[in-house]
C-alpha positions in Angstrom: -59.7 50.5 104.4 -60.8 53.8 102.7 -59.3 54.7 99.4 -57.8 57.9 100.8 -55.7 56.0 103.3 -54.6 53.5 100.7 -53.5 56.4 98.5 -51.7 58.1 101.4 -50.0 54.9 102.3 -49.0 54.3 98.6 -47.5 57.8 98.5 -45.6 57.4 101.8 -44.1 54.0 100.7 -43.0 55.3 97.4 -41.4 58.4 99.0 -39.6 56.1 101.4 -38.5 53.7 98.6 -37.3 56.5 96.3 -35.9 59.1 98.6 -35.1 57.7 102.0 -34.1 54.1 101.3 -31.0 54.9 99.2 -29.8 57.3 101.9 -29.9 54.6 104.6 -28.0 52.1 102.5 -25.5 49.9 104.3 -22.6 48.7 102.0 -24.8 49.4 99.0 -27.7 47.4 100.3 -31.0 49.2 101.0 -34.4 47.9 102.2 -37.2 47.2 99.7 -40.0 49.1 101.3 -42.3 48.4 98.3 -42.0 44.7 98.8 -42.3 44.8 102.6 -45.5 46.9 102.4 -47.0 44.6 99.8 -46.3 41.5 101.9 -47.6 43.1 105.0 -50.7 44.3 103.2 -51.3 40.8 102.0 -50.7 39.4 105.4 -52.9 41.9 107.3 -55.8 42.1 104.9 -56.4 39.6 102.1 -54.9 38.4 98.8 -56.9 40.8 96.6 -55.7 43.9 98.4 -52.1 42.5 98.5 -52.3 41.9 94.7 -53.8 45.3 93.8 -51.6 47.2 96.3 -48.5 45.5 94.9 -49.6 46.2 91.4 -50.1 49.9 92.2 -46.7 50.1 93.9 -45.0 48.1 91.2 -46.3 50.1 88.3 -45.3 53.3 90.0 -41.7 52.1 90.5 -41.7 50.7 87.0 -42.7 54.1 85.6 -39.8 55.7 87.5 -37.3 53.1 86.1 -38.8 52.0 82.8 -35.7 49.9 81.8 -37.3 46.6 82.9 -40.9 47.8 82.6 -43.4 45.2 83.8 -41.2 42.8 85.8 -41.4 44.8 89.0 -45.2 45.1 88.6 -45.7 41.5 88.0 -43.4 40.1 90.7 -44.5 42.5 93.4 -48.2 42.0 92.7 -47.8 38.2 92.7 -45.8 38.4 96.0 -48.7 40.4 97.6 -51.1 37.8 96.2 -49.1 34.9 97.6 -48.8 36.6 101.0 -52.6 36.9 101.1 -53.0 33.3 100.3 -50.5 32.4 103.1 -52.7 34.5 105.4 -55.8 32.5 104.5 -54.0 29.2 105.0 -51.7 29.7 107.9 -51.5 32.9 109.8 -50.4 33.9 113.2 -50.8 37.5 114.3 -47.4 37.9 115.8 -44.6 40.2 114.9 -42.1 37.3 114.7 -44.2 35.4 112.2 -44.8 38.5 110.0 -41.1 39.4 110.1 -40.1 35.9 109.2 -42.6 35.9 106.3 -41.3 39.2 105.1 -37.7 37.9 105.2 -38.5 34.7 103.4 -40.6 36.3 100.7 -38.1 39.0 100.2 -35.2 36.6 99.9 -37.0 34.5 97.3 -38.2 37.6 95.5 -34.7 39.0 95.2 -33.4 35.7 93.9 -36.1 35.4 91.3 -35.8 39.0 90.1 -32.0 38.7 89.8 -32.4 35.5 87.8 -35.0 36.9 85.4 -33.5 40.4 84.9 -29.8 39.7 85.1 -29.2 35.9 84.4 -25.5 36.5 83.5 -24.8 38.2 86.8 -26.8 35.6 88.7 -25.0 32.6 87.2 -21.6 34.4 87.0 -21.6 35.6 90.6 -24.0 33.2 92.3 -22.6 33.4 95.8 -22.4 37.2 95.7 -26.0 37.3 94.3 -27.1 35.0 97.1 -25.4 37.1 99.8 -26.9 40.3 98.4 -30.3 38.8 98.3 -29.9 37.6 101.9 -28.7 41.0 103.2 -31.6 42.8 101.4 -34.1 40.3 102.9 -32.7 40.9 106.4 -32.6 44.6 106.1 -36.1 44.7 104.7 -37.4 42.5 107.5 -35.7 44.9 110.1 -37.5 47.8 108.5 -40.8 45.8 108.6 -40.4 44.9 112.2 -39.7 48.5 113.2 -42.8 49.6 111.3 -44.9 46.9 112.9 -43.7 47.8 116.4 -44.4 51.5 115.8 -47.9 50.7 114.5 -48.6 48.6 117.5 -47.4 51.3 119.9 -49.0 54.2 118.0 -51.5 55.0 120.8 -48.7 55.1 123.4 -46.7 57.4 121.1 -49.8 59.7 120.7 -50.0 60.0 124.5 -46.4 60.9 124.7 -46.7 63.7 122.2 
């Protein structure tokens, strides 16, 4: 994948995460486009690209919100790496498998990030934290499945336009 397309994809995902995602929030829950893109990049390509793409997205988000600098970069990059390793071990090129993988990785990621960054909130409101993590994972996987369907149907969409 050429570097220009990676940069353009990086910019579009950051724009979606920072500008669009908070506006499509449902009950205060909004999708994590950075995480979904990193997981899909790891699943579609390889673990190295997932790792570096996650690092680039994570560092950009961390620079925008420097309160917890480094944690987003580390966790998103490792998530992209693990998604690439899953691709090498077991991978089915179906939308259902990719959506389930995005949902599972997103749920575990949300639990880990809440535990590391806000342990008092995590342990004090465990069930609320679990429910929020679940809803974010479901919403993120819905955004991922819509993106995958649009990417698979892009040639038909070009013909319609």
